[in-house]
DRENTORKOL-3810 file (N, C-alpha, C; in nm, 4 decimals):
REM DRENTORKOL-3810
@n.u->1.6756; n.v->2.9902; n.w->-2.1061; ca.u->1.7495; ca.v->2.9870; ca.w->-1.9596; c.u->1.7223; c.v->2.8334; c.w->-1.9284
@n.u->1.8180; n.v->2.7750; n.w->-1.8660; ca.u->1.8243; ca.v->2.6289; ca.w->-1.8475; c.u->1.8491; c.v->2.6171; c.w->-1.6838
@n.u->1.7787; n.v->2.5519; n.w->-1.6090; ca.u->1.8253; ca.v->2.5152; ca.w->-1.4507; c.u->1.8160; c.v->2.3735; c.w->-1.4397
@n.u->1.9311; n.v->2.3359; n.w->-1.3795; ca.u->1.9455; ca.v->2.1839; ca.w->-1.3541; c.u->1.9556; c.v->2.1906; c.w->-1.1922
@n.u->1.8843; n.v->2.0886; n.w->-1.1115; ca.u->1.8969; ca.v->2.0874; ca.w->-0.9786; c.u->1.9223; c.v->1.9451; c.w->-0.9330
@n.u->2.0426; n.v->1.9248; n.w->-0.8606; ca.u->2.0965; ca.v->1.7844; ca.w->-0.8419; c.u->2.0821; c.v->1.7726; c.w->-0.6840
@n.u->2.0390; n.v->1.6523; n.w->-0.6536; ca.u->2.0220; ca.v->1.6185; ca.w->-0.5074; c.u->2.1076; c.v->1.4829; c.w->-0.4821
@n.u->2.2030; n.v->1.4825; n.w->-0.3845; ca.u->2.2766; ca.v->1.3635; ca.w->-0.3527; c.u->2.3420; c.v->1.2994; c.w->-0.4830
@n.u->2.4012; n.v->1.3813; n.w->-0.5675; ca.u->2.4896; ca.v->1.3350; ca.w->-0.6886; c.u->2.6256; c.v->1.3415; c.w->-0.6651
@n.u->2.7020; n.v->1.2742; n.w->-0.7388; ca.u->2.8467; ca.v->1.2718; ca.w->-0.7102; c.u->2.9106; c.v->1.4058; c.w->-0.7493
@n.u->3.0177; n.v->1.4395; n.w->-0.6788; ca.u->3.0840; ca.v->1.5817; ca.w->-0.6858; c.u->3.1388; c.v->1.5875; c.w->-0.8368
@n.u->3.1710; n.v->1.4774; n.w->-0.8904; ca.u->3.2409; ca.v->1.4813; ca.w->-1.0238; c.u->3.1345; c.v->1.5481; c.w->-1.1289
@n.u->3.0029; n.v->1.5012; n.w->-1.1032; ca.u->2.8982; ca.v->1.5482; ca.w->-1.2072; c.u->2.8879; c.v->1.7048; c.w->-1.1901
@n.u->2.8946; n.v->1.7346; n.w->-1.0513; ca.u->2.8763; ca.v->1.8835; ca.w->-1.0197; c.u->2.9810; c.v->1.9646; c.w->-1.0849
@n.u->3.1030; n.v->1.8978; n.w->-1.0957; ca.u->3.2243; ca.v->1.9718; ca.w->-1.1609; c.u->3.2100; c.v->1.9572; c.w->-1.3029
@n.u->3.1534; n.v->1.8528; n.w->-1.3664; ca.u->3.1224; ca.v->1.8463; ca.w->-1.4980; c.u->3.0176; c.v->1.9775; c.w->-1.5522
@n.u->2.9221; n.v->1.9820; n.w->-1.4704; ca.u->2.8192; ca.v->2.0817; ca.w->-1.5032; c.u->2.8664; c.v->2.2350; c.w->-1.4983
@n.u->2.9680; n.v->2.2556; n.w->-1.4063; ca.u->3.0176; ca.v->2.3897; ca.w->-1.3967; c.u->3.0897; c.v->2.4315; c.w->-1.5309
@n.u->3.1380; n.v->2.3379; n.w->-1.6201; ca.u->3.2085; ca.v->2.3880; ca.w->-1.7445; c.u->3.0976; c.v->2.4675; c.w->-1.8227
@n.u->2.9769; n.v->2.4337; n.w->-1.8242; ca.u->2.8617; ca.v->2.4948; ca.w->-1.9031; c.u->2.7691; c.v->2.5872; c.w->-1.8249
@n.u->2.7311; n.v->2.5589; n.w->-1.6989; ca.u->2.6566; ca.v->2.6423; ca.w->-1.6235; c.u->2.7126; c.v->2.6966; c.w->-1.5046
@n.u->2.6433; n.v->2.7883; n.w->-1.4363; ca.u->2.6955; ca.v->2.8453; ca.w->-1.3164; c.u->2.6212; c.v->2.7981; c.w->-1.1991
@n.u->2.6985; n.v->2.7470; n.w->-1.0910; ca.u->2.6334; ca.v->2.6871; ca.w->-0.9701; c.u->2.6074; c.v->2.8023; c.w->-0.8713
@n.u->2.4771; n.v->2.8386; n.w->-0.8814; ca.u->2.4363; ca.v->2.9562; ca.w->-0.7851; c.u->2.3983; c.v->2.9111; c.w->-0.6486
@n.u->2.3956; n.v->2.7934; n.w->-0.6133; ca.u->2.3731; ca.v->2.7368; ca.w->-0.4759; c.u->2.4134; c.v->2.5792; c.w->-0.4951
@n.u->2.4425; n.v->2.5233; n.w->-0.3717; ca.u->2.4812; ca.v->2.3903; ca.w->-0.3689; c.u->2.3782; c.v->2.3012; c.w->-0.4502
@n.u->2.4312; n.v->2.2387; n.w->-0.5791; ca.u->2.3505; ca.v->2.1571; ca.w->-0.6653; c.u->2.2389; c.v->2.2250; c.w->-0.7395
@n.u->2.2509; n.v->2.3489; n.w->-0.7532; ca.u->2.1586; ca.v->2.4260; ca.w->-0.8477; c.u->2.2513; c.v->2.5052; c.w->-0.9597
@n.u->2.2327; n.v->2.4647; n.w->-1.0776; ca.u->2.2959; ca.v->2.5119; ca.w->-1.1818; c.u->2.2022; c.v->2.6011; c.w->-1.2775
@n.u->2.2483; n.v->2.7069; n.w->-1.3268; ca.u->2.1814; ca.v->2.7836; ca.w->-1.4199; c.u->2.2638; c.v->2.8359; c.w->-1.5371
@n.u->2.2013; n.v->2.8562; n.w->-1.6513; ca.u->2.2732; ca.v->2.8948; ca.w->-1.7683; c.u->2.1993; c.v->2.9131; c.w->-1.8967
@n.u->2.2484; n.v->2.9409; n.w->-1.9995; ca.u->2.1768; ca.v->2.9535; ca.w->-2.1239; c.u->2.2493; c.v->2.8887; c.w->-2.2384
@n.u->2.2756; n.v->2.7492; n.w->-2.2324; ca.u->2.3220; ca.v->2.6731; ca.w->-2.3419; c.u->2.2253; c.v->2.6507; c.w->-2.4579
@n.u->2.2745; n.v->2.6193; n.w->-2.5725; ca.u->2.2046; ca.v->2.5754; ca.w->-2.6770; c.u->2.1313; c.v->2.4584; c.w->-2.6503
@n.u->2.0118; n.v->2.4306; n.w->-2.7204; ca.u->1.9241; ca.v->2.3057; ca.w->-2.7096; c.u->2.0147; c.v->2.1705; c.w->-2.7236
@n.u->2.1089; n.v->2.1704; n.w->-2.8210; ca.u->2.2013; ca.v->2.0614; ca.w->-2.8353; c.u->2.2817; c.v->2.0323; c.w->-2.7228
@n.u->2.3444; n.v->2.1482; n.w->-2.6578; ca.u->2.4367; ca.v->2.1170; ca.w->-2.5393; c.u->2.3306; c.v->2.0853; c.w->-2.4168
@n.u->2.2350; n.v->2.1541; n.w->-2.4155; ca.u->2.1299; ca.v->2.1155; ca.w->-2.2961; c.u->2.0948; c.v->1.9597; c.w->-2.3092
@n.u->2.0628; n.v->1.8981; n.w->-2.4245; ca.u->2.0543; ca.v->1.7622; ca.w->-2.4315; c.u->2.1611; c.v->1.6694; c.w->-2.3837
@n.u->2.2637; n.v->1.7187; n.w->-2.4375; ca.u->2.4010; ca.v->1.6467; ca.w->-2.3968; c.u->2.4294; c.v->1.6524; c.w->-2.2489
@n.u->2.4144; n.v->1.7848; n.w->-2.1946; ca.u->2.4229; ca.v->1.7779; ca.w->-2.0477; c.u->2.3286; c.v->1.6916; c.w->-1.9689
@n.u->2.2077; n.v->1.7000; n.w->-2.0118; ca.u->2.1147; ca.v->1.6135; ca.w->-1.9593; c.u->2.1177; c.v->1.4628; c.w->-1.9551
@n.u->2.1751; n.v->1.4223; n.w->-2.0833; ca.u->2.2130; ca.v->1.2789; ca.w->-2.1071; c.u->2.3291; c.v->1.2409; c.w->-1.9974
@n.u->2.4256; n.v->1.3251; n.w->-1.9857; ca.u->2.5498; ca.v->1.3043; ca.w->-1.8990; c.u->2.4803; c.v->1.3033; c.w->-1.7257
@n.u->2.3871; n.v->1.3902; n.w->-1.7011; ca.u->2.3368; ca.v->1.3857; ca.w->-1.5641; c.u->2.2634; c.v->1.2508; c.w->-1.5508
@n.u->2.1877; n.v->1.2105; n.w->-1.6364; ca.u->2.1027; ca.v->1.0915; ca.w->-1.6236; c.u->2.2060; c.v->0.9678; c.w->-1.6024
@n.u->2.3302; n.v->0.9765; n.w->-1.6935; ca.u->2.4105; ca.v->0.8692; ca.w->-1.6978; c.u->2.4942; c.v->0.8457; c.w->-1.5613
@n.u->2.5280; n.v->0.9716; n.w->-1.5179; ca.u->2.6199; ca.v->0.9775; ca.w->-1.3816; c.u->2.5659; c.v->1.0125; c.w->-1.2472
@n.u->2.4363; n.v->1.0367; n.w->-1.2577; ca.u->2.3782; ca.v->1.0757; ca.w->-1.1282; c.u->2.3621; c.v->0.9593; c.w->-1.0129
@n.u->2.3882; n.v->0.8355; n.w->-1.0523; ca.u->2.4037; ca.v->0.7338; ca.w->-0.9565; c.u->2.2770; c.v->0.7084; c.w->-0.8712
@n.u->2.2830; n.v->0.7213; n.w->-0.7479; ca.u->2.1665; ca.v->0.7115; ca.w->-0.6470; c.u->2.0869; c.v->0.8557; c.w->-0.6263
@n.u->2.1411; n.v->0.9468; n.w->-0.7012; ca.u->2.0927; ca.v->1.0921; ca.w->-0.6835; c.u->1.9673; c.v->1.1189; c.w->-0.7651
@n.u->1.9083; n.v->1.2405; n.w->-0.7477; ca.u->1.8090; ca.v->1.2766; ca.w->-0.8315; c.u->1.8323; c.v->1.3982; c.w->-0.8969
@n.u->1.7620; n.v->1.4309; n.w->-1.0035; ca.u->1.7895; ca.v->1.5486; ca.w->-1.0836; c.u->1.6711; c.v->1.6082; c.w->-1.1534
@n.u->1.6541; n.v->1.7302; n.w->-1.1600; ca.u->1.5445; ca.v->1.8085; ca.w->-1.2323; c.u->1.6114; c.v->1.9109; c.w->-1.3284
@n.u->1.5601; n.v->1.9010; n.w->-1.4616; ca.u->1.5942; ca.v->1.9987; ca.w->-1.5585; c.u->1.4862; c.v->2.0768; c.w->-1.5942
@n.u->1.4882; n.v->2.2128; n.w->-1.5794; ca.u->1.3856; ca.v->2.3011; ca.w->-1.6268; c.u->1.4416; c.v->2.3967; c.w->-1.7271
@n.u->1.3682; n.v->2.4246; n.w->-1.8441; ca.u->1.4217; ca.v->2.5306; ca.w->-1.9423; c.u->1.3049; c.v->2.5942; c.w->-2.0190
@n.u->1.3305; n.v->2.7114; n.w->-2.0529; ca.u->1.2227; ca.v->2.7889; ca.w->-2.1349; c.u->1.2009; c.v->2.7341; c.w->-2.2652
@n.u->1.0855; n.v->2.7474; n.w->-2.3151; ca.u->1.0414; ca.v->2.6809; ca.w->-2.4431; c.u->0.9209; c.v->2.7661; c.w->-2.4769
@n.u->0.8702; n.v->2.7641; n.w->-2.6144; ca.u->0.7590; ca.v->2.8291; ca.w->-2.6607; c.u->0.6465; c.v->2.7382; c.w->-2.6397
@n.u->0.5847; n.v->2.7450; n.w->-2.5223; ca.u->0.4435; ca.v->2.6858; ca.w->-2.4931; c.u->0.3675; c.v->2.7624; c.w->-2.4064
@n.u->0.2501; n.v->2.7210; n.w->-2.3737; ca.u->0.1616; ca.v->2.8024; ca.w->-2.2920; c.u->0.2301; c.v->2.8379; c.w->-2.1512
@n.u->0.3070; n.v->2.7537; n.w->-2.0775; ca.u->0.3741; ca.v->2.7929; ca.w->-1.9563; c.u->0.4942; c.v->2.8733; c.w->-1.9690
@n.u->0.5660; n.v->2.8654; n.w->-2.0895; ca.u->0.6871; ca.v->2.9346; ca.w->-2.1190; c.u->0.8057; c.v->2.8626; c.w->-2.0750
@n.u->0.7843; n.v->2.7456; n.w->-2.0277; ca.u->0.8985; ca.v->2.6500; ca.w->-1.9778; c.u->0.8466; c.v->2.5066; c.w->-1.9808
@n.u->0.9393; n.v->2.4131; n.w->-1.9665; ca.u->0.9193; ca.v->2.2697; ca.w->-1.9440; c.u->1.0182; c.v->2.2201; c.w->-1.8581
@n.u->0.9898; n.v->2.1014; n.w->-1.8132; ca.u->1.0836; ca.v->2.0380; ca.w->-1.7310; c.u->1.0916; c.v->1.8856; c.w->-1.7394
@n.u->1.2048; n.v->1.8121; n.w->-1.6907; ca.u->1.2092; ca.v->1.6545; ca.w->-1.6996; c.u->1.2705; c.v->1.6491; c.w->-1.5664
@n.u->1.2272; n.v->1.5204; n.w->-1.5148; ca.u->1.2909; ca.v->1.4809; ca.w->-1.4048; c.u->1.3555; c.v->1.3401; c.w->-1.4133
@n.u->1.4555; n.v->1.3141; n.w->-1.3195; ca.u->1.5210; ca.v->1.1834; ca.w->-1.3177; c.u->1.5154; c.v->1.1288; c.w->-1.1809
@n.u->1.4617; n.v->1.0090; n.w->-1.1641; ca.u->1.4526; ca.v->0.9527; ca.w->-1.0358; c.u->1.3947; c.v->1.0303; c.w->-0.9173
@n.u->1.2904; n.v->1.1031; n.w->-0.9422; ca.u->1.2142; ca.v->1.1737; ca.w->-0.8527; c.u->1.0835; c.v->1.1025; c.w->-0.8101
@n.u->1.0480; n.v->1.1172; n.w->-0.6989; ca.u->0.9118; ca.v->1.0579; ca.w->-0.6662; c.u->0.8008; c.v->1.1286; c.w->-0.7383
@n.u->0.7961; n.v->1.2723; n.w->-0.7549; ca.u->0.7118; ca.v->1.3514; ca.w->-0.8136; c.u->0.7310; c.v->1.3414; c.w->-0.9802
@n.u->0.6486; n.v->1.3078; n.w->-1.0545; ca.u->0.6607; ca.v->1.2864; ca.w->-1.2041; c.u->0.5744; c.v->1.3898; c.w->-1.2690
@n.u->0.6249; n.v->1.4447; n.w->-1.3730; ca.u->0.5443; ca.v->1.5245; ca.w->-1.4660; c.u->0.4266; c.v->1.4532; c.w->-1.5461
@n.u->0.3269; n.v->1.5110; n.w->-1.5556; ca.u->0.2132; ca.v->1.4533; ca.w->-1.6227; c.u->0.1395; c.v->1.5792; c.w->-1.6976
@n.u->0.0826; n.v->1.5453; n.w->-1.8301; ca.u->0.0284; ca.v->1.6327; ca.w->-1.9027; c.u->-0.1313; c.v->1.6575; c.w->-1.8694
@n.u->-0.1766; n.v->1.7699; n.w->-1.8311; ca.u->-0.3104; ca.v->1.8049; ca.w->-1.7930; c.u->-0.3645; c.v->1.9113; c.w->-1.8872
@n.u->-0.4335; n.v->1.8669; n.w->-1.9986; ca.u->-0.4997; ca.v->1.9572; ca.w->-2.0846; c.u->-0.4041; c.v->2.0519; c.w->-2.1353
@n.u->-0.2782; n.v->2.0128; n.w->-2.1705; ca.u->-0.1807; ca.v->2.1115; ca.w->-2.2444; c.u->-0.0855; c.v->2.1610; c.w->-2.1399
@n.u->-0.1010; n.v->2.1505; n.w->-2.0157; ca.u->-0.0197; ca.v->2.2048; ca.w->-1.8965; c.u->0.0575; c.v->2.0723; c.w->-1.8465
@n.u->0.1910; n.v->2.1109; n.w->-1.8165; ca.u->0.2682; ca.v->1.9924; ca.w->-1.7574; c.u->0.2729; c.v->2.0367; c.w->-1.6106
@n.u->0.2178; n.v->1.9476; n.w->-1.5221; ca.u->0.2099; ca.v->1.9518; ca.w->-1.3735; c.u->0.2899; c.v->1.8385; c.w->-1.3174
@n.u->0.3290; n.v->1.8528; n.w->-1.1920; ca.u->0.4014; ca.v->1.7714; ca.w->-1.1229; c.u->0.2978; c.v->1.6877; c.w->-1.0291
@n.u->0.2962; n.v->1.5515; n.w->-1.0467; ca.u->0.1880; ca.v->1.4658; ca.w->-0.9568; c.u->0.2709; c.v->1.4090; c.w->-0.8480
@n.u->0.2293; n.v->1.4315; n.w->-0.7208; ca.u->0.2900; ca.v->1.3926; ca.w->-0.6095; c.u->0.2426; c.v->1.2443; c.w->-0.5747
@n.u->0.3323; n.v->1.1650; n.w->-0.5260; ca.u->0.2769; ca.v->1.0331; ca.w->-0.4708; c.u->0.1588; c.v->1.0369; c.w->-0.3786
@n.u->0.0804; n.v->0.9313; n.w->-0.3801; ca.u->-0.0341; ca.v->0.9302; ca.w->-0.2784; c.u->-0.0017; c.v->0.9417; c.w->-0.1420
@n.u->-0.0668; n.v->0.9852; n.w->-0.0415; ca.u->-0.0189; ca.v->1.0015; ca.w->0.0900; c.u->0.0018; c.v->0.8520; c.w->0.1487
@n.u->-0.0637; n.v->0.7606; n.w->0.1123; ca.u->-0.0476; ca.v->0.6187; ca.w->0.1472; c.u->0.1052; c.v->0.5731; c.w->0.1136
@n.u->0.1236; n.v->0.6147; n.w->-0.0135; ca.u->0.2645; ca.v->0.5660; ca.w->-0.0717; c.u->0.3685; c.v->0.6277; c.w->0.0060
@n.u->0.3654; n.v->0.7612; n.w->0.0346; ca.u->0.4589; ca.v->0.8410; ca.w->0.1124; c.u->0.4667; c.v->0.7881; c.w->0.2494
@n.u->0.3826; n.v->0.7487; n.w->0.3114; ca.u->0.3813; ca.v->0.7074; ca.w->0.4540; c.u->0.4333; c.v->0.5558; c.w->0.4494
@n.u->0.4052; n.v->0.4823; n.w->0.3616; ca.u->0.4735; ca.v->0.3493; ca.w->0.3495; c.u->0.6276; c.v->0.3559; c.w->0.3396
@n.u->0.6641; n.v->0.4502; n.w->0.2558; ca.u->0.7939; ca.v->0.4678; ca.w->0.2020; c.u->0.8739; c.v->0.5309; c.w->0.3397
@n.u->0.8092; n.v->0.6047; n.w->0.4314; ca.u->0.8781; ca.v->0.6759; ca.w->0.5341; c.u->0.8873; c.v->0.5657; c.w->0.6579
@n.u->0.7997; n.v->0.4715; n.w->0.6692; ca.u->0.8104; ca.v->0.3826; ca.w->0.7678; c.u->0.9309; c.v->0.2740; c.w->0.7661
@n.u->0.9986; n.v->0.2575; n.w->0.8776; ca.u->1.1138; ca.v->0.1540; ca.w->0.8610; c.u->1.0624; c.v->0.0174; c.w->0.8431
@n.u->1.1392; n.v->-0.0467; n.w->0.7491; ca.u->1.0851; ca.v->-0.1808; ca.w->0.7179; c.u->1.1524; c.v->-0.2800; c.w->0.8320
@n.u->1.0768; n.v->-0.3822; n.w->0.8701; ca.u->1.1212; ca.v->-0.4651; ca.w->0.9694; c.u->1.2457; c.v->-0.5697; c.w->0.9019
@n.u->1.3147; n.v->-0.6169; n.w->1.0026; ca.u->1.4276; ca.v->-0.7174; ca.w->0.9488; c.u->1.3755; c.v->-0.8430; c.w->0.8784
@n.u->1.4178; n.v->-0.8936; n.w->0.7911; ca.u->1.3733; ca.v->-0.9962; ca.w->0.7107; c.u->1.3410; c.v->-1.1134; c.w->0.7851
@n.u->1.4349; n.v->-1.1348; n.w->0.8998; ca.u->1.4151; ca.v->-1.2522; ca.w->0.9709; c.u->1.3294; c.v->-1.2521; c.w->1.1079
@n.u->1.2680; n.v->-1.1208; n.w->1.1101; ca.u->1.1648; ca.v->-1.1062; ca.w->1.2160; c.u->1.2185; c.v->-1.0426; c.w->1.3508
@n.u->1.1388; n.v->-1.0399; n.w->1.4398; ca.u->1.1875; ca.v->-1.0010; ca.w->1.5882; c.u->1.2603; c.v->-1.1042; c.w->1.6568
@n.u->1.3481; n.v->-1.0677; n.w->1.7413; ca.u->1.4312; ca.v->-1.1485; ca.w->1.8101; c.u->1.3370; c.v->-1.2293; c.w->1.9061
@n.u->1.3782; n.v->-1.3375; n.w->1.9671; ca.u->1.3017; ca.v->-1.4137; ca.w->2.0691; c.u->1.2669; c.v->-1.3326; c.w->2.1794
@n.u->1.3737; n.v->-1.2522; n.w->2.2381; ca.u->1.3578; ca.v->-1.1849; ca.w->2.3580; c.u->1.2541; c.v->-1.0598; c.w->2.3333
@n.u->1.2716; n.v->-1.0046; n.w->2.2092; ca.u->1.1673; ca.v->-0.8954; ca.w->2.1709; c.u->1.0241; c.v->-0.9662; c.w->2.1678
@n.u->1.0078; n.v->-1.0643; n.w->2.1058; ca.u->0.8679; ca.v->-1.1474; ca.w->2.1044; c.u->0.8128; c.v->-1.1486; c.w->2.2507
@n.u->0.9014; n.v->-1.2001; n.w->2.3441; ca.u->0.8611; ca.v->-1.2176; ca.w->2.4731; c.u->0.8137; c.v->-1.1078; c.w->2.5370
@n.u->0.8900; n.v->-0.9953; n.w->2.5281; ca.u->0.8438; ca.v->-0.8636; ca.w->2.5865; c.u->0.7224; c.v->-0.8189; c.w->2.5240
@n.u->0.7087; n.v->-0.8229; n.w->2.3874; ca.u->0.5839; ca.v->-0.7690; ca.w->2.3239; c.u->0.4643; c.v->-0.8431; c.w->2.3487
@n.u->0.4742; n.v->-0.9693; n.w->2.3611; ca.u->0.3617; ca.v->-1.0526; ca.w->2.3681; c.u->0.3345; c.v->-1.1100; c.w->2.5209
@n.u->0.4396; n.v->-1.0776; n.w->2.6067; ca.u->0.4149; ca.v->-1.1295; ca.w->2.7417; c.u->0.4375; c.v->-1.2723; c.w->2.7623
@n.u->0.4924; n.v->-1.3478; n.w->2.6676; ca.u->0.5133; ca.v->-1.4928; ca.w->2.6740; c.u->0.6618; c.v->-1.5167; c.w->2.7269
@n.u->0.6799; n.v->-1.6398; n.w->2.7410; ca.u->0.8140; ca.v->-1.6717; ca.w->2.7979; c.u->0.9292; c.v->-1.6937; c.w->2.6918
END
């Protein structure tokens, strides 16, 4: 069993995957291709995902019964005593990423006056 999940990827990539897998929900593809076809599909996903993210999960003969790969995800797979787990970014990293970045030129003169009570 193979599952591919796409997030904010081009529509053409989704169309390409429907040749081999069934799209059961928007961006979620499921099927049972051979290992060779699965690798070809994953190579195409990584090549054409653009600014999007992708996740591949497939069944295999290990302790968990499956394995997965990610492309451009903030969560990354790590091996922990033979089990593959997803490591989330630290809370501080997530908070910094969610805060808007100030403009590179700084605040306007009017805004500085209002903030600091100057003229």
